[in-house]
N, C-alpha and C positions, 0 to 999 in steps of 0.2 A: 606564187602563193599570195593570196589576198586575205589577210586575217579579218575576222569578224569582231568588231568592237561592241562592248555592251556596258551599260550602267543602269542603275536603278533610280527612277524618278523619286525625289526632285534633285538629288545630289549628282551633279555632272562634273567629273574631273576636268580640270582646265585643258589638259592636252586633248581630251575627247571633245570638249566644247569647241575648240578651234577647228578640229576636223569636221565636226557635224555642221557647224554654222558657216564654214568657209564658202564664200561667194554666194551665200543665201540660196543654195541650190534647191531646185524643185525635186521633191521626192513623192512617190506614191506611198501612202501610209497603209500598211497591212496589219490588221489586228489579229492576234492569235488568242483565242479564248475557248473555253470548254472544260473538258475533264482530263485528268491525268491519274495514273496509278503508281507513279514512282515517288520516292521520298523527295526528290528535288523539284517535283511538280513542273518540270520544263517540258512543254509540249512541242518544242522545236527539234527534239531529237530525231523524229521521223522525217524532218525536212532535208537532211543531209547538208545542213548549212553550217553547223558549228564546227570549228576547228578543234575544240577541246570539249570532251563530253562533260555535261554539267554535273554528273555524279562525282567528277574529280575536282571541281572548283566550287560549286555552290554548297553553302553550309546548310541550307534548309529552305523551306517555303514560308511565306508570310501572306496572310489574306490581305487583299487590297494593294499588293505591291505590283508596280508596272515597270517592266524592264525594257530598255531600248536596245535593239540589235541592228547594226548597219555595217556595211563595208565601205571602204574609201571611194571606190569607183562606182559603186552601185547606186542606182536611183530609187532604191526601195528602203524604207524604214519600217522595221518590224517592231510592233508593240506587243509584248507578251504580258497578258493579264493573269495574275494568280488570284483565283476566286474561291469561294466556298464550295464550288463544285469539284475542285481538286480533292482527290481522296484523302491525302494526308492533311490538308488544311481542315477539311470537315472533321476528320478524326481528332485533331488537336482541339478544335473548338467544342466538339462533343464532350471530350474529357474535361475541359474547363467548365462547361455548363453543368455537367454532372457533379463536379466538385463544389461549384458555387451555388447551385440550385437556382440559377437564373430562369431556366425553363423547367416547368414541372412535368412536362410530357414531351414525347418526341414530335408530335404534330406541331407544337409551338416552336420547337427547335428547328424543325425542317422548314417551317414557314419563315423563320428569321433568315435561314440560309438562302432560301429562294429570293427573298427580298434583296439581300446584299448582292447576290449574283445579278439580279435584274438591274440594279443600279449601275453595276459595272458594265453590263451589256449595253444599256441605254447610253452610257457615256462613250463606249466604243463606237456606237452607231453615229454619234455626233462628230467624232474626230477622225474617223478612218474612211479610206476609199474602198477598202476591201476588208472582209472579216472572214477568217478561217475558223470554223467551228469544229473542234477536235473531239472525236469520240473514240475511246480506247477499245471499243468492241466493234462488231460488224453490223450492229443494229441501231437504227435511228431511235433516239429517245423521244417518244411522242409527248412527254411532259414539257418539252420545249414549246409546244404549240400554245399552251395556256400562257406561258411567259411572253411569247411573241404577241399574242392577241392583247394581253394586258398592256404591254408597252406601246402598242399601236394606239390604244385608247388614251393612255397617259400622254403620249406625244400630241395627239390631236386635241385633247381636252385642256391640257395645261402647258406643255412645252412650247407649242406654237403661239401661245398667248404671252408668256412671260419672257422667253429667251430672246426673241427679236428686240424687245425693249431693253433688256439688260445689255445686249451686245451693242445696241445703238448708243447707249449712254456711256459705253467704255471706249477706250482708245484702240482696242483691238477687236478682231472678229468681224469687222465690217465686210470682209470678203465672203462671209457665209451667206449673206443675202437674207431674203425673207424665209428661206427654208431652215436657216439657223444650223446648217451643217454643210460639209464639203460636197456631199452628193447623196443620192440614195445608194448606200454602199452595197456592193455585191457580196453575197454570201457563198462561200465555198465550204462544202461539207467533207471533212477529212476523217476517214475511218481507218484505224490502225489494225483492225482485224479483217480477215478475208474469208471467213467461213471454210477454213481448211483448203482453200484453193492454192495450188502451188504457184510460185512466182513465174514459172515458164508457161503457165496456161493463161496467156495474155487475152485470148479470145473470151475465155470464161470471165476473166476480170472485167473486160469491157462490157460484156453482157450484163454482169451484175451491177456495174455502175449505171448503165442505162436504165435498168429496171428500178433501181433505187431512186434515180433522178425523177422518173415518172411518178413514183409514189410520193416523194417529197413535194413535188410541184402540185399534185392534186390536193394534198393535205393543206398546203399553204393557200391555195386558191379557195378551197372550201371554207377555210376559216377567215377569208378576206384579209390575210396578212399581206399578200401581194395582190395587186390589182392591175388593171390595164394601164393605169397611169402610175408609173414608178415613183413620181414625186409624192403621191398620196399613199404610197406603200411604206411599211416600216423599213424594208430593204428590198433589193431587187435580185432577180434571178436572170442570168444571161439566157438569151433566146437561142443563140447559135453555138455556144461553147459549153464544154463540160463544166459542171459545178460540183461533181461528186468524185472523190478519189479514194480508192482502197489501197493501202500500203501493203505491198506483198513482201517486203523485206523484213524477215523475222529478227534479223540482227539488231534492229532499232531498239528492241526491248531487252537485249542482252546486257550483262554487266561487263563493261569494257575493262575494268581492272582485272577481273578473273581471266578473261580471254587473253589479255596482254601478258599476264604472268605465264599462262600456258605456252604461248608462242615463244616467250623468252626462254623458258626451259627447253623447248625444242631446239632453239638456236644454240644454247650452251651445250646441248648433247649432240650437236651436229658433228659427224666425223670429219677429220681433216682431209684435204685434197679436193674439196669442192671449189669450183671456179667463182669468179666475182659475179657472174650473171646469176648464179644460184643464190649468192648472198643478197643480191639486190631483190630477187624475188622473195626471199625469206623476210627481208626487212619490210617489204611492202605488205607481206602477210601479217606483220606485227601490228599493223593498224587495226583498230577495232572493226572497221568496215572500209569498203572501197572509198577512196577519196578522203579518208580521215586525215585532217591537217591541211586539206586543199579545198577551197570553196567550189562547190559544184555549180554555183551561180556564175562564177567567172569561167569555169571550164566549159560548161554547157553540154558537151558531148563526151562520151567515153573515148578511150584510145582506139576503139574499133570503129568509130564514127557511126555507131548505130544509135537510133533514138532510145533513150532510157526512160522507163516509167518513173516519174518523180513528181512530187507535189510542186517542187520548185519550177519544173518545166511547165506545168499547168499554170502556175502563177505568172510565169514570164509571158505567156500568151495574153493574159488579162492585163498585165502591166503595159504591154505594148499597145493594146487597144486603148488604154486610159490615156497614154501620152499622145496617141494619134488623133482620137476623136472624142475621148471621154465615154462615160457610161450613159447610155440611153436605152433602157430596156422596156420602154413603153410600147404599146401597140401603135400601129401607124397613125391612128387618129390623134394620138398625143405626142407623136415624135417631135423633137425639137423644143420641148417645153421643160425638159429636165435641167436642173441646176447641177453644174459640175465645175469645180475649181481646183487648181493645183497651186497653192500659194508657195512662196519661198519658205524654207524651213524655219527661218527666224520668225517670220510672221505667224506661221502655223503654231510654233511652239508657244508664243505669247497667248494665242487663242486657246491652246491646249491647257495652259495653266489656269486660265480664267474658267474654262468649262469644268476642269477638275475640281475647282473650288465650289462651283455651282452644284455639280452633281454628286460629288463625293465628300468633300471636306465639311460643307455645311450640314450634311446629313449626320455626320458623326459628332458634330458640336451641339451638345444638348442645350447650351445656353444661347445659341444663335436664334435671333428673331428677325424674320424677313420683313422688309418694308413694303415690298410689292405684294398685293393681295393674291394675285394669281400664283406667284412663286410660293407664297405661304400655303395656299391651298394644295399646291403640288407636294410640298414637304409633308403636309398633314395626311394627305390621302394616298400617297404612293403605296404604302404598305397595304392599305385596305383593298386597293385595286389589284395589286400583284398577288396577294395572298388568297388565292381561290380556295385553298383547303380550309382556311378558317372561315371564309364566307360560306363555303359549302356546308361545313359542319354546323355553323351558326344557323343557316337557313333551315336545314333539316331538323335541328333542335327546336327552332321556332315553330316549324310546321307540326312537329310532334307535340309541342307544348300546347298549341291551339287545339289540336284534336283531343288531347288529354283534358283540357279545361272544359271543353264541350261535353266530354264523356262524364266528367264529375257532376256537371250541372243537370244532367238528364235524370228525370224522374225523382227529383229530390222531394221528400216529404216536408211538411211545414216545420217539423222538429225531428231531429234524429240524434241517436246516441253516439258516443265516442267510438264504439265498435263499428257501427254503421259508417261513421265518418272514415275510420281507418280502412274499412273494406272498400269504400268508394275511392279513396285515395290510392289504394293498392291497385284497383282496376285501372284507374287513370294512369298510374305510374307504369303498369305493364304495357298499356297502349303507347305511352311515351317512349319506352325503351325499344319498342318495335321500329321506331323511326330514328331516334336520336343516336348519334355517334360522335366520337371525337372529344376534344378537351372541353367543349361547352356543356357536356352532359351534366356534370356535377352542378354547375351554376344554374342550369335550367331546372334541375331537380329541386333545388332550393326555392326557385321561383314557383314551381308547381306546388310545393308544400305550403308556401306562404299564401298562395292563391286559395287553395282548398281550406286552409285554416281560417282565412279571412271570411270566407263564405259561411263556414260553420259557426264561427264565433259571432258573426254579425246577424244575430236574430234567429239562427237555425239550431242553436245548441239546445240539446234536451237536458231536462233536469237530472234524470238518472238516479234520483234518490231511491235506494232499493226497498222493495216491499219485504214483508216477512217471509215471502217465498222466493226472494232473490230477484224479482222482476223490477227493472228500472222504471222510474216515473216517466211517462210519455209526454208530459207537458213541457212547455218551453222553460228555459232557465228562469226560476223564480225563487223568491225568498218566502219560505213557508214558516208561519209562526207555530203551526201544529202539524204533526205527521199526517193527519187526516186530510190535509189540503193537497196531498200528492195523489196521483192516480196513474197506474201503469196501463190503464185501458183494457186490461184483461178481465174477463168475466167467467166465473166458474158456476157449475151447477151443483147444488148441495141440498140435502134433505133437512127438514126441521128436526127438533129434538126427538119427537116421537116417530119420525120417518114417514109420516103419512103424506106430507106435502113437500114437493121439490121446488126450488126457486133459484134465481140467479143471484150470485154474490160477487161483489167487486173484490179485486185482489187487496187483501188487508194490509194496512201499514201500522196498525197497533194491535197488541194482543187483545185489547178490549173489543176491537172490531171483529177479530177472528173468532174468538171463543165465546163472546157474549152478545154483542149488539146485533149481529146478523140473526141469531136465533131468537132474539126478542122481536125483531122486525118481522121475520117470517112466521112467527107464532100468531101474528095478527091475521094472517091469511089461512092459518090452519084451524080446523074446527075442533081439534083435540088438545093442542098443546097447553092452552091456558086453563083447561077445566080438569085435566088429569091429576091424579094424586102424584105427588113428587116428594123426593127426599131433598131437603135443603142442605147445602154445603156451607160450612162456616166462612163468613166474609167479614171484612173490617166494618165495624160500626162506630163511627166517631162520637165522642161525647161532647164535642164542641165544634165550632166552625174553623177553629185553628188547628188543623191537622196537616200532616206532611208525610212524604215518603221517607221511609227509614234509610239511614245512611250507615253503612258498615264497611269495615276495611276488607279489601279483596283478599288480603293475606289470610284473614281468619276464615273466609269462605273457602279458600284453597285448602286450608287445613281440614275443614269439615268435609270437602269433597274427597280428599285423600283418605280421611277416616272412613268415609262411606265405601270407597273402592277397596278398602282393606278387608272387607267382609267381616268386620267386627260387629258386636252387638251395639246398636245405637244407644246414645245417652237416654236414660229414662226420663230426663227432664224434657227432652224433645219428643220422645215417643214413649209415653207411659205404658207400663205393662198391662196386660189384659186383666180385667176384674173378673169376679166370679160369675158375672152375668154373661161374660164373653165366652163362647165355646171355641176351643181351638179349631183353626181352619187348616186347609190343605196348603202348607207352605212349600216354597221351592226347595228348602233344605231337606224337608221330609221326603220330597219327591226323589231327590238324588240319593237318599240313603236306602229307601226301601221300595223304590219304584212307584211310590205313591199309590200302591194298590191296597194296602190294609192299614188304616189309621184308626186307632182306638183311643178313647178317652173316657173318663169317669166323671159323672156329675156329683158324686159324693166325696171322693177322696180329695183332700186339699192338704197343702203343706202348712207349716206354721204361720205363714204370712197370708194365708187364704188363697193362694194361687194353686191351680191344678198342676199336679206333676205330669211330666211327659212320660209316655209309655211307648215302647217300640215293639214291633213285631219280632218274633224270633227269626233266626236264619232260615229255618225250614219254611216258615210262613212267607218270608221275603221271596224265596226261590219259587214257591208255589204261585205267588201273585205278581210276578214281574211283568206279566202280560197286561198291558193297559186295556186290552179288549175284555178282560175278565171282569166279573161283577165285583164292585168295591164294597167292602163291609165296614160299617161303623158301629161300634159297641157303645151304647148309652146306658150308664148306670144311673137310675133315677133315684133321687133322694127326696127329702122333705122340702116342699115348696116354701115353707115358712123359714127354714134355715137359709134357703137361697135368697130370700128377701132381706135377711139380716146380715148378709155378707159385708165385708169391709169395703169401703169406698176409698179410692185413692184421690186425693185432692189434686185436681189439674190446675196448672198455672193459667190464670186469666189472661186472655189476649189483650194487647195494647189497644187503647181507644184514641190515641193521639198520633200514632205512626202506623202506616200500612206497608205491606210488602210490595215493592215495586214490580216484581216478576211473578212467576208462578210458584206454588208450593212444591217443594221437593225435599228429599231426605236431609239435605244439607242446609235448609233454610233456618235462619235463627228462630229460636223458640219465642212464642208470644207475638208473632207477627202474622197477620192474615192479609190476603189480597182484597182489593176493592170489589171484585166481582168473581163469581164462580166460573171456572173454565170447564167444568164437568156438568153433566145433567143425568139425573136418574129419575125416571117416572114410570108409573104403572099404566100400561096401555089398556088394561081391563082384565076380565077373568081369563083363566087359562083356556077356556073353551074357544077363544078367538083363533087359536092355532089348532089346525087339524093336520096330523102327520101324513095323512093320505094325499092331501092337496097342497101342503106347504103353506107359506105365508100368503094370504089373499092379496091381490093387487090393490083392492080398495083400502086395505089396511096399511100396506107398505108398498109404495110405488117406486119404480126404477130398477127392480131386480132383473138380472139377466135370466134367460130361460134355463130352468133346471138348477139354478143356484139360490132358490128361495126356500130351502128346507132347513129346519133346525136339526141338530144332532141329538139323539137320545143318549142320556147318561144314566145307567142303572146303578143305583147305590143300595147295598144291603144294610139294613139297620137291625141290630139285635139288642133287645131290651133285657137287662138282667135285674132280678129282684124288684120287679115293678109290675105285679099282676094287675093291680088296680089301674095303672096307666094303660096297660094293654087292653083291659076290659073297656075302658073309656074309648080307646081308639077303635075297638071293634064296633061300638055303638055308632061311631061316626061312619065306619065302613058300611054298616047295614043301612044307615040313613042315606048314604050317597053311593050305593053299590054299583049304580049304572054309569058312573063317571070313569072314563078310561084313564085319565091322568092321575086319579087317586088310587089306582090299582095297587094292591099290596097282597102279599102271600104270607100267611101266618104259618109258621112251623116252629113250635117251641119259642114263641115270642120273636120270631124272625120276620122282618118286613122288607120288601123290595120297593124302593122308591124310584120312579122314573122322572128325571129332570131333563128338560130340553134346553140345549145350549146352542147359540149361534154367534160366531165371530164374523161380523159384517165388515166388508171393505167397500170403499166408495172412491171412484176416480173423479177427477175434476170435470169430466163430461157428464157426471151424474149416474154412471153405471154402478150398480150395487151387486154384490155377490157374497156368499157364505163360503168360508174356508173349512175343509174337512180335516186339515192337518197343517203343520207349520210350512209345508211346501207343496200343498195341493189344493186346488179349487174344487168345491163341491160340484159333482156332475149328477144331479138327480134326474131320474126318468119318470116314466108314467107310474111306476110302482113306488112302494115305500122305500125311503132311503135307509140302507142297512148299515151305513157308517156309524161308528160309535163316537160319542162325545168325549171319550177318554183321551183321544189324541189332542184335542184342543184344551182339555182341562189340565192335563199333567205335562204340557210342553209350553215353552216360551213361544208366543205367537209374534211374528214380525209385524212391526208397525207399518212397513211399506212393502208392497208386493206388486208385480206386474199385473195390469188389468187384462183380462181375456179379450177385451174389445180391440186392443192393439198393444203389442209388446213394449212400445215406446212410452205408453201412458202408465204412470205410476198411481196405483190405488193406495189408499191409506185406511188403516183400521180406525173406524169411526164409531161403531156401536157394538155392544154385546147384548144379545137377546137371551133372557132367562125365563123359562116357563116353570114355575114352582109347582110341586105336587100337592095333592089334597091329603095331607098327613099332618099329625101333631108335631111337626118339626118346621124349622125355618131355615131357608137357604141364606147364608151370609156372604157378603162380598167385601173384599179389601183389595181393590185394584191398584197396581203399581206399574208404572211405565218407565223402563230404563232406556234412556237415550244416550247414544255415543256421540262424542264431539269430534267432528272431522276425522272419522275413521280411526280414532286413537282409542287407547284404553280408558281415557278419562270419560266418565259418564255421570249423568244425573238421573236420579230415580224420582219421578214425579208421583205425588200422592194427592188424594182428595182433601186432606186436611182434617178429616173426621177423627176424633180420638179413639173411636171404637169401630170395628167392622160393621158394615151396613146390614141390617136385618130386613129381609124381604118377606112380604106377607105370603100366606099360603094360597095355592090355587090361583095364581095371578101371572100375568104376562108383563114382565119388567124389561125396560130398555135402558141400558147405560150408554150415554153418549160421551165419547172421549174428546179431548181438545183437538181443535183443527190445527193449531200451531203450538209448538213447545218452545218456551223461552226461559232461559236462565238469566243470571245477573249480568253475564257478558254478552247478552243479545240473543236473538232467535236462533234456533237450531234448524238450519235450512233443510228442507226435504231434498232427497237425491233427485238428480235429473233423470236418471234411469236406474233400474235395479234388476237384478237377476234372481231367480228363485233360489239359487245356491247361496248367494251372498246377501239375501234380504235381511237376515238377522244382524248383520254388522252395523246397520243404521239405528236400530232400536227395536225393543221387544216389549210386549205385554207379559210380565213375569207370570209364570205358572204359580199355582197355589192361591189364587185369588178367591176360590170358591170354598165354602165350608157348610156344615150342617150343625144346627144347635137345637136343643130341646125347646119346645114351646109350652106355654101354660095350658093345662087341661081345661081350665075355665074358658080360655080363649077359643079352644077348639069346640067346646060344647055350645058356646054362643053362636 
């Protein structure tokens, strides 16, 4: 029995040192490296070499540990390398890395493991004659090819430059020559799996080994890891001997302790009377496997003198060749040029320690600085060359980054907004993600973001100052002293105040541009606007050059807005009550109470304060007149005109001449403040004869109307005069004088007169399309005949400010004009328009007014056009129009309140004139 001695480098027990270095014996150095799946990480178990199973002696594995195994009489020294490719070593390092956070992802961790394994493998190639690469499965791991190829590059580029110099300057290692190693070591591939081939199927095992040898040889040749000249190869492959072995003994992976205990229990349970031969056989079976405790290297053959399949038997053939002639696996052209040396074990060990320091220890010493430039370059670039994963991921990330940068720069305008910038960056990022993988993705994403931001911020940034319609300024980033210096580049088509002329308008940035200046400019191109009769709205008139915008506390404004939204009666200081000259008009509250179908008032009856009392229709009258399509009756009680002239006047508060209202007038605006310019327009287009109900609004009078949507709606109102025979007689003279006029038509039946008023609620989209609405949710569809829709639908209902344009559902049209054709009768149509706008789809609202203290009185037998504001703005900024709107939800953005129309008595003298 020849025991196998072992120790871990660098601690050598004295007794083993004497045995190993006795007589400076020559030994063939065999390195064992690769992978293991057992806790002891010992890959020599399958060699049938160890007298004691390592599971019973070894405490555990340690990365970087090198163990020496040798027998007294043997001429082979085994070097067992524990590396990061051993399963339990990698598991322990992975747990430590996860706990410490050294590696933020598995790719970096795996890269570090490959690098440490490659260092150990390169060291083994320098100090060994033969290397056994152990694989616990039956499949060759092709990831070794990239490591072999990288090590070949490192050896040729760095090792052959610095190592001969370092060895020459030292007192050891001269035996290695210019190749700086013992020889081109032979590689033996040892597989511990057999693809379920039984041990007795020797022919199948041999065929499998031959097939795998051919595959491995082709792969190594294709990657130029081995060449015709073995001296220039990383390692060599024997030309005439086997170099692949599959272990068919499954007991090599079994637990020896469990098997020994089972056999011991069988021995204790053995019945008495058995002979000594049986005892000897049982004791032999107690061994974990055949030859346990006896070196197979010294025995060589089994007791049956039959050749045994063993990795040691294969190694013995190669060792014999090494001692006889050395290894020379080059082709015939290069035979005899290979370096091969077998030094004494003492000499070799001194060189081993020097190379261990060069290839292992200095790597782990972070404070080490190499004097030799080639060696320094080797230390710095080793990881970069070995780590193909990081290089691969870095290269594909760089490639993806280049494509993404090019994609971002394509078709860039001179200036663009942050939204466009983000969209372009997102497109570039999506292209980058199609290529990029691995741990470098996040770093390259940051580089892409920085690159895109640098281009945008370096002269490409758009101003983006929003217009009153929410469109950003399209100019480059600039500092504007006035909002009018901005421009969104968008141009709309709008009609003038009278509607005759259409023109282009720029996207407004101030309320003055939107509601006043554009109409002043286009009036110069219109033949009507500047010459037509108009109603002037109150504006601020300064008394000196030292005037300013009013400042008020937002809290007070909020209180006023809350007060308005509570549906309480406004303060009379802000909204004075109607005087006796003012006739009650059709209010929204009246509409809700009696269907707005029967509104009566008296011109004689007054209360003590001179105000007319309210009168309401009876329940029966309400039920009879709920239909808006029915004729509406107004009862006028005529009194003395002299008394009307002597009615009381309420003193109105004079507006300020030093402070103006910065926004638009609305119900919550402070009293006594007026805007600098009017946002509304009301003018008389001419006599009522301009409009003919058979043909609608002529194109030369109003341009831009959609086909069939240019008709006004007739609103028939019944007027009954009580106790006013003289007034009726005067009216009859007017009728006889103008009896051929259709619009002055009236029917007298006991002082009953029917007035026909034409109403048109006009909408206009930003493309210049105009149309009339026949109701709150329907567009007028006029044909060749007379339009039969009644104006009651638009008179007694809130009309939405915004509505989808028929030209395209995505285009939003806005209520811009109200057309009124007054009748030829001794009454006046009065207007008091109010627009209620909601803020951000909430219940908070502002009700915008014209600012006139009294309802507007329109002249008789005339065509009047009321132009509404283009933009509505409160103290907190503009109320942006919706991007899109549906007919069902149009009223949620804003409405023109019902009840803006009314009828009042006119003077007889005015009519007779």
